[in-house]
N, C-alpha and C positions, 0 to 999 in steps of 0.2 A: 671539720668532722667528716668522716667517711660514712656515707649513707648507702646501705645495700638495698636493692630493689629486686624482688623475685616475683614471677608469675608462673602458674602451672602451665605445663605443656603436655602433650601426649607422651613424650619421652621422659618427662620429669613431673608427674602429676602432683606430687606432694612437695615439690620444690627442694627436695633433699640435696640433690647434686648442686643446684644453684647456691643454696645457703652454705653448703660446705666450702665452695669456692669463695664466696663473699666473706666468710669468717677468716679464711686464710689471708685475705687482703687487709684485714684489720678493721673492718667496718664496725662501728660502735652503735649504729642504729639500723634497724631492718624494717622494711615495709614489704609485706608479702600478701599478694592477692589470694583470695580464696577460690577464684575461678579463672579460667583462661579466656573468657569472653572479652571482646574489645569494648563492650558496653559496661557502664557502671564500675569503672576501675577506681573504687573509692580510696584504696591505699595509695594509688598514684596521685590522686588529687590531694590527699592529705600530705604526701611527701612534697608536692609542688608548693603547697601553702606554707609548710614549716621550714623548708630549706632556706638558709640565709647565706649571704655573701661569704665566700671563703670555704663553704662546704663543697664536697665532691660526691656526686651520685655514681655508684658503681653497679653495673649489671653484668651478668654472665655473657649474654648475647644481645645484639641489637634488637632481635625479634622479641625478646623479653620486655623491652622498653617500649617499642612502638609497633603498630600494626601495618603501617605502610610508609613509604618514603615521605609522603606529605605529613603524616602524623609525626614521624621522626623529626622533621624540620621544625614543626610547631613546638614539640617538647624541648628541643635543643634551644630554640629561640627563647622559650619561657625561662629556661635555666640561665641562659646568657644574660637576660634582662635583670636577673637577681644576683648576678655575680657568682653563680654556682657552676663548677666545672663538672665534667662528665667523663666516665671511663668505662669502656666495654672490654671485658677480659678476653673473650674469644677472638674478637677482631683486632684487639690491641690498639684501640682508638681512644685517644685522650683529647678532649676538646675543652678549650677554655683555660689552658695552662700555658699558652704561648708556643706549644710544640707544633711543628708543621709536618705534613704528610705529602708524599708524592701523589700526583694525580692518578697514577696507575693503581696505587694501593687503595685510594678512595673508591675508584671505580670497581675494583675487585671486591671490596667489602660491601659496596652497595648491591652488586650483583648477588653476592652470597646472602645478603639481607633479604632481597626480593625473593630469592629462591626459598629461603626459610619461611617467609610469609606465605607463599603459595603452597608449599609443602604442608605447613601446619593447618592451613585452611582446608586443603584437600583431605588430609587425614581426619580432621574433625568432621567434615561432611560425610566421608565414608563411614565413620564410626556411628554417626546419627542414623544414616541409612541402614546400616547393619542392625542397629537396635530396633528399627521399625520393621525388620524382616526382609529387607531387600537383599537379593543375591547379586554379588558383584561378579564380574568376568563375562566371558563370552557365553551365550546360551548354548546348552548342550543340544546335540542333534537328537531327534526322537529315536528311541531305542529300536522301534520296528524298522526304520530305515537303515540303521547300522547293522542290525541282524540280517536284513535282506542283502545289503552290500557284502557282508562277510560270506553269506551263503553263495552269492554269485561269484565271488572271488575264488572260493574253495572248489566250485564246480569246474573251474578253468574253461568255461565256455564263453565268457564275456571279457571284453577288453576293459581297461580302466576307464576309458572314455564312455563306454556303454554303461558301466556301473555308476559313474557320476551322473550321466544323463537320466538314468532310471531312478536313482535314489537321492540324488543331490549331495552325496557324500564325496568329498574331495579325496584325491589320492593320499595326501598326507594324513587326513583324518582316518581313512581306512587303514593305513599302515600303523597308525598309532593304536587303533583298537586291535589290530592283528597281533601286535607285539605284547599287549597286556593279557 
């Protein structure tokens, strides 16, 4: 039996894209998490308990399945011990079916997986910070310094070095404000 597993992400919060891909592969059972958190993945635990020898678990991406390289290994070991194979669509990795992969492809896929894991965690952290009112990006220069720097520049009596020394506004920042 083909078993599909999906977990929300910032790019696919309702798992619609993942479920669409999984349906195209012919999955007859689906386990979909309600949240993206790595903790309390109840549907994953349920899948691991119910999967039997000869089944194949199908996911859209490795990051959907695991949260780290170590977690990926633990989950794949659990499947292997039950005689269940695994297939990741995006990375085109099939494990437990006797197919072999080149070492270069394995490394490329692991690098992509780690990049996805870091990216997803960073986006989640930024989203939480934004909800709490944090402002991202470089802090803006105080308006009075920018105004003073622009006045000094327009007076044509000061060099860029003098403007920077007096106001703390760099040449590039000054030009950016002058263009707007």
